[in-house]
C-alpha positions in Angstrom: 0.0 0.0 0.0 1.4 3.4 -1.0 2.4 5.6 1.9 0.0 8.6 2.4 1.9 11.9 2.3 0.3 14.5 4.6 -0.8 17.8 3.0 1.6 19.7 5.2 4.7 18.5 6.9 6.4 20.5 9.7 9.7 19.6 11.4 9.7 19.7 15.1 11.6 22.4 17.0 14.2 19.8 17.8 14.6 19.0 14.1 15.2 22.6 13.0 18.7 23.1 11.4 21.2 24.7 13.8 23.7 25.5 11.0 23.5 27.2 7.6 25.0 25.3 4.7 27.7 27.0 2.5 27.3 25.5 -1.0 30.6 27.1 -2.1 32.5 24.5 0.0 31.3 21.7 -2.3 31.3 23.5 -5.7 33.8 22.0 -8.2 34.8 25.6 -9.3 34.1 28.7 -7.2 32.5 31.9 -8.4 35.0 34.5 -9.5 36.0 36.9 -6.8 34.6 40.3 -6.2 36.8 43.0 -7.6 37.7 46.6 -6.8 36.1 48.8 -9.5 39.0 51.2 -9.4 41.9 48.8 -9.6 40.4 45.5 -10.9 42.1 43.7 -8.0 40.3 40.9 -6.2 38.9 42.2 -2.9 40.0 41.0 0.5 37.7 40.5 3.4 38.8 43.8 5.1 38.1 45.7 1.9 34.4 45.1 2.7 34.4 46.4 6.2 33.4 50.0 5.3 30.3 48.7 3.6 29.3 45.5 5.6 29.7 44.6 9.3 32.7 42.4 9.9 30.9 39.0 10.4 28.9 39.4 7.2 32.1 40.4 5.3 33.7 37.2 6.6 30.7 35.1 5.5 30.8 36.8 2.1 34.4 35.7 1.5 34.4 32.3 3.2 34.6 29.6 0.5 35.7 26.7 2.7 33.6 26.5 5.8 30.9 23.9 4.9 28.5 24.5 7.9 28.2 27.7 9.9 26.6 27.7 13.4 23.5 29.8 13.7 23.8 31.9 16.9 21.3 31.3 19.6 20.1 34.9 19.4 19.1 34.3 15.8 17.6 30.8 16.5 15.3 32.3 19.2 13.7 34.6 16.6 13.7 31.9 13.9 11.6 29.7 16.2 8.9 32.4 16.2 8.0 31.5 12.6 10.0 28.4 11.7 9.9 25.6 10.7 8.1 26.5 7.5 5.8 23.8 6.1 6.5 21.6 3.1 3.2 21.2 1.4 2.0 18.5 -1.0 -0.2 20.2 -3.7 -2.8 17.5 -3.9 -5.6 19.8 -5.2 -3.4 21.3 -7.9 -2.2 17.9 -9.0 -5.8 16.8 -9.3 -6.9 19.9 -11.2 -4.0 19.4 -13.7 -4.7 15.6 -14.0 -1.0 15.0 -13.7 0.8 11.9 -12.4 3.5 14.2 -11.0 3.8 14.8 -7.3 4.1 18.5 -6.6 5.5 19.9 -3.3 6.2 23.5 -2.3 8.1 25.0 0.5 5.9 27.9 1.8 7.9 30.8 3.3 5.0 33.3 3.8 4.1 32.5 7.4 5.6 35.6 9.0 4.6 39.3 9.2 6.9 40.3 6.3 5.1 37.7 4.1 8.2 36.2 2.5 11.5 34.3 2.9 13.4 37.5 3.3 13.2 37.4 7.1 15.6 34.4 7.1 18.5 36.8 6.2 17.2 40.0 7.6 17.4 38.6 11.2 21.1 37.6 11.0 22.1 40.8 9.3 20.5 43.0 11.9 21.8 40.7 14.7 25.4 40.9 13.5 25.1 44.7 13.1 23.8 45.1 16.6 26.5 42.8 18.0 29.2 45.0 16.4 27.7 48.1 18.0 26.7 49.8 14.8 24.3 52.8 15.0 22.1 52.4 11.9 21.5 50.3 8.7 20.5 51.2 5.2 19.1 49.0 2.4 17.1 49.0 -0.8 13.9 47.1 -1.6 12.1 46.3 -4.9 8.5 45.0 -4.3 9.0 45.6 -0.5 9.5 42.1 0.9 13.1 42.7 1.8 12.4 46.2 3.2 9.5 44.8 5.3 11.6 41.9 6.6 14.6 44.1 7.5 12.3 46.6 9.1 10.9 43.8 11.3 14.3 42.4 12.1 15.7 45.9 13.0 12.8 46.5 15.3 13.8 43.3 17.2 17.2 44.8 17.9 16.2 48.5 18.2 18.3 49.4 15.1 17.4 52.5 13.0 16.9 51.7 9.3 16.6 53.7 6.1 15.0 51.9 3.1 15.3 53.1 -0.5 12.3 51.7 -2.2 12.2 51.5 -6.1 9.9 54.3 -7.0 7.5 52.4 -9.2 6.9 49.9 -6.3 6.7 52.7 -3.8 3.7 54.0 -5.8 2.2 50.6 -6.7 2.5 49.1 -3.2 1.7 51.9 -0.6 0.8 49.4 2.1 4.2 47.8 1.9 5.5 51.3 2.7 3.1 51.5 5.6 4.2 48.1 7.0 7.9 49.2 7.0 6.9 52.4 8.7 5.0 50.4 11.3 8.3 49.0 12.3 9.8 52.5 12.4 11.8 52.4 9.2 12.3 55.5 7.1 11.2 54.8 3.5 12.4 56.9 0.6 11.3 56.4 -3.0 14.3 55.8 -5.3 15.8 57.6 -7.2 15.6 60.5 -4.7 17.1 63.9 -4.0 18.6 62.6 -0.7 21.8 61.3 -2.3 24.3 62.5 -5.0 23.6 59.3 -7.0 19.8 59.9 -6.9 20.2 63.6 -7.9 22.4 62.7 -10.9 19.9 60.0 -12.2 17.0 62.4 -11.8 18.9 65.2 -13.6 19.4 62.9 -16.5 15.8 61.4 -16.4 13.3 63.2 -14.1 10.7 60.6 -14.8 12.9 57.6 -13.9 10.8 54.8 -12.3 13.8 53.4 -10.5 15.5 50.0 -10.3 17.1 47.8 -7.7 20.5 48.9 -9.0 19.6 52.5 -8.4 18.2 51.9 -4.9 21.3 49.9 -4.0 23.5 52.9 -5.0 21.6 55.3 -2.8 21.6 52.9 0.2 25.3 52.3 -0.1 26.0 56.1 -0.4 23.9 56.8 2.7 25.8 54.1 4.6 29.3 55.1 3.7 28.8 58.8 4.3 27.3 58.3 7.9 29.6 57.2 10.7 28.5 54.0 12.4 26.2 53.0 9.6 26.4 50.0 7.3 24.6 48.7 4.3 22.8 45.3 4.1 21.5 43.6 1.0 18.6 41.1 0.7 19.8 39.0 -2.3 22.7 38.3 -4.7 25.4 38.2 -2.1 27.1 34.9 -0.9 26.2 35.7 2.7 22.5 36.0 1.8 22.4 32.7 0.1 24.1 31.2 3.1 21.3 32.4 5.4 18.6 31.3 3.0 20.0 27.8 3.0 17.7 27.1 5.9 14.9 26.9 3.4 16.5 24.0 1.5 17.8 22.3 4.7 14.3 22.2 6.1 12.8 21.0 2.8 15.6 18.3 2.5 14.9 17.0 6.0 11.1 16.9 5.5 11.4 15.0 2.2 13.9 12.6 3.9 11.4 11.9 6.6 8.6 11.5 4.1 10.7 9.2 1.9 10.7 11.3 -1.2 13.3 13.1 -3.3 12.8 15.7 -6.0 13.4 15.0 -9.7 13.0 18.7 -10.4 13.6 21.7 -8.2 12.2 25.1 -9.3 12.6 28.6 -7.9 12.0 32.2 -9.1 15.1 34.1 -9.8 15.7 37.8 -9.4 19.0 38.2 -7.5 19.1 34.5 -6.5 18.4 34.5 -2.7 15.4 32.2 -2.4 16.6 30.0 -5.3 20.0 29.6 -3.9 18.6 28.8 -0.5 16.1 26.2 -1.7 18.5 24.3 -4.0 21.6 24.3 -1.7 21.5 20.8 -0.2 19.9 19.2 -3.3 22.6 20.9 -5.5 25.2 19.5 -3.1 23.9 16.0 -3.9 24.1 16.7 -7.6 27.6 18.1 -7.5 28.9 15.2 -5.2 27.2 12.5 -7.3 24.6 11.4 -4.7 21.7 12.4 -7.0 23.4 13.4 -10.3 20.2 13.5 -12.4 18.1 16.1 -10.4 17.0 19.0 -12.6 17.2 22.6 -11.4 15.2 25.4 -13.1 15.6 29.1 -12.4 12.6 31.1 -13.5 12.9 34.8 -14.3 10.6 37.5 -15.8 10.8 37.9 -19.6 11.1 41.7 -18.9 14.4 41.2 -17.0 16.0 38.1 -18.4 19.5 38.2 -16.9 20.2 34.5 -17.1 18.5 33.7 -20.4 19.6 36.7 -22.4 22.3 38.4 -20.3 26.1 38.3 -20.5 28.4 36.4 -18.2 30.8 39.2 -17.3 32.0 41.4 -14.5 29.6 44.2 -13.8 28.7 46.7 -11.1 26.1 45.4 -8.6 24.5 48.9 -8.6 23.6 51.6 -11.1 25.7 54.3 -9.4 28.8 52.2 -9.9 30.0 52.5 -6.4 29.8 48.8 -5.3 32.3 46.1 -6.0 32.3 44.3 -9.4 30.9 40.8 -9.5 31.2 38.1 -12.2 27.6 37.3 -13.0 25.0 37.1 -15.6 23.9 40.7 -16.2 21.9 42.9 -18.4 24.2 45.8 -17.6 24.0 47.9 -14.4 22.4 50.8 -16.3 19.6 48.7 -17.6 16.2 49.9 -16.2 13.7 47.1 -16.3 10.1 47.7 -17.3 7.6 48.4 -14.5 6.5 44.8 -14.2 4.6 43.7 -11.1 7.2 41.3 -9.9 9.2 44.0 -8.3 11.5 41.7 -6.4 12.8 40.2 -9.7 13.6 43.6 -11.3 17.4 43.3 -10.9 19.9 43.6 -13.7 22.2 40.8 -12.5 22.2 37.4 -10.7 24.0 35.9 -7.7 27.6 34.9 -8.6 26.8 31.5 -7.1 23.7 31.0 -9.3 25.5 32.4 -12.3 28.4 30.0 -11.9 26.2 27.0 -11.5 24.2 28.0 -14.5 27.3 28.7 -16.6 28.8 25.3 -15.7 25.6 23.5 -16.7 24.3 22.4 -13.3 20.9 24.2 -13.9 18.6 25.5 -16.5 16.8 28.9 -16.8 13.5 30.0 -18.4 12.0 33.4 -18.8 8.2 33.8 -18.6 5.8 36.7 -19.4 3.8 38.2 -16.5 0.4 37.5 -17.9 1.2 33.8 -18.0 2.6 34.1 -14.4 -0.6 35.7 -13.1 -2.7 33.0 -14.9 -0.8 30.4 -12.9 -1.1 32.5 -9.7 -4.9 32.7 -10.0 -5.1 28.9 -10.6 -2.8 28.2 -7.6 -4.9 30.5 -5.3 -8.1 28.6 -6.3 -6.8 25.1 -5.6 -4.2 25.7 -2.9 -6.0 28.5 -1.0 -2.9 30.7 -0.8 -2.6 34.0 -2.7 1.0 33.8 -4.0 3.3 36.8 -4.5 4.0 37.7 -8.2 7.6 36.6 -7.7 6.7 33.2 -6.3 4.2 32.7 -9.1 7.0 32.5 -11.7 8.0 29.2 -10.0 4.4 28.2 -9.9 4.1 28.8 -13.7 7.0 26.5 -14.5 6.0 23.9 -11.9 2.6 23.7 -13.7 4.3 23.5 -17.0 6.5 20.6 -15.8 3.5 18.8 -14.3 1.7 19.1 -17.6 4.7 17.6 -19.5 4.3 14.6 -17.1 0.7 14.4 -18.0 1.6 14.1 -21.7 4.4 11.5 -21.2 2.8 9.6 -18.3 6.1 10.1 -16.4 5.7 10.3 -12.6 8.1 13.0 -11.5 8.5 14.6 -8.0 8.5 18.4 -8.4 9.6 20.8 -5.6 9.3 24.5 -5.9 9.7 27.5 -3.6 6.6 29.5 -2.7 8.6 32.5 -1.4 5.7 34.6 -0.1 2.1 35.9 -0.2 0.6 38.4 -2.6 -1.7 40.4 -0.3 0.2 43.6 -1.0 0.0 42.9 -4.7 -3.7 43.4 -5.2 -3.1 46.3 -7.7 -1.4 43.7 -9.9 -4.1 41.1 -9.5 -6.7 43.8 -10.3 -4.9 44.7 -13.5 -4.8 41.0 -14.5 -8.4 40.3 -13.7 -9.5 43.4 -15.7 -7.5 42.3 -18.7 -5.3 45.5 -18.4 -2.0 43.7 -17.9 0.4 43.6 -20.7 3.8 41.9 -21.4 7.0 43.6 -22.2 10.0 41.8 -23.6 13.2 43.9 -24.3 14.5 43.9 -27.8 18.0 42.6 -28.7 18.9 46.2 -29.6 17.9 47.5 -26.2 20.0 44.8 -24.5 23.0 45.3 -26.8 23.0 49.0 -26.0 23.2 48.1 -22.3 25.9 45.5 -22.9 28.0 48.0 -24.7 28.4 49.9 -21.4 29.7 46.9 -19.4 33.0 47.6 -17.7 36.1 46.2 -19.4 37.8 44.2 -16.7 41.0 42.3 -17.4 40.6 39.0 -15.4 43.7 38.1 -13.5 
């Protein structure tokens, strides 16, 4: 008799991971190092101290420590909303008529409504431990800003958030949530920084981008004593913290006696994707499960993996951050005002970029109307309103399940449901009214942006 899998599986408190997993320790080839934009030289850990607090700078540069202990002060807050459930999507499977088994790791069970809190808590914790006076950051759709605002409130740490202007206007209640936790929220580009003033002088109607907001946040941090910048995606340290998603999912599937054939995550900067795939990718790299497929799903309006260049580029539009080797559309590329604000970033995590470049994973780009079609279906059958970002993974999970229906193959599919969409009703309203459109950049637009990539001689 086939074992009945519960709808939702929760680890016990005793089963919660007590360490983060550093995938770099098991990668055959490491991502290329961060470089100084002025000299082109590889950065050392201490070079990052003016921007990041010291422990985070160490985690950013540590390629060898396989497991990193989670401090008790962080675990105590994690326990307020973790473990997150691993859910079997029985109703979606039935609606699709697929032989595939579909699982998702749901990260929306906290006030911020997303996985972002997993890294916000450690970053605020280490800043407080170092005795810093304030933090700055950027946010796209608002999930990261909400999560960091919440985390900073735990540690009584002042926070300034530069929110991409189009999201600031589309999602006013995200702004209100951040302000509830006493964060200062500024639409970016703004007149509060030199970077913002320059961008607005060139384009007064600029709707902003994550790259622009990063520049403003970094400038604010480095020009105020006792302040540091923190980032919610892309960086190695963030993927390290987010590995708790994959570690929990891995443990739950182990207990249930199942293992994924396909692992799917939405991809903007790479934080949730990198966290979800970490232990499963370890198994692929080390040969334990060499045939597992990994799929990164990005918006067609901002296709850094599927149409970008693998090159050194600035992580920010203002060109004041270190250079990273990644798949990029160019730091000056301003994505269209799509509703998946958390995926509107010009580049991709160096870890994800390296894995993709070396053939360990695939990537697909999808249009937002198809994404919202999948989101609406998922909400109907699984009773969770998904965030637009998460719905990119849902779209491809459905597509993979339908392929199984055609072939009769019974695959196990795992995807990351990174958060809820209750602050995204403006977008849902547009879709339901038939007013949502798709934008796909032309080759000419992308080539114009690629032409501005920095020319870095790799050493």
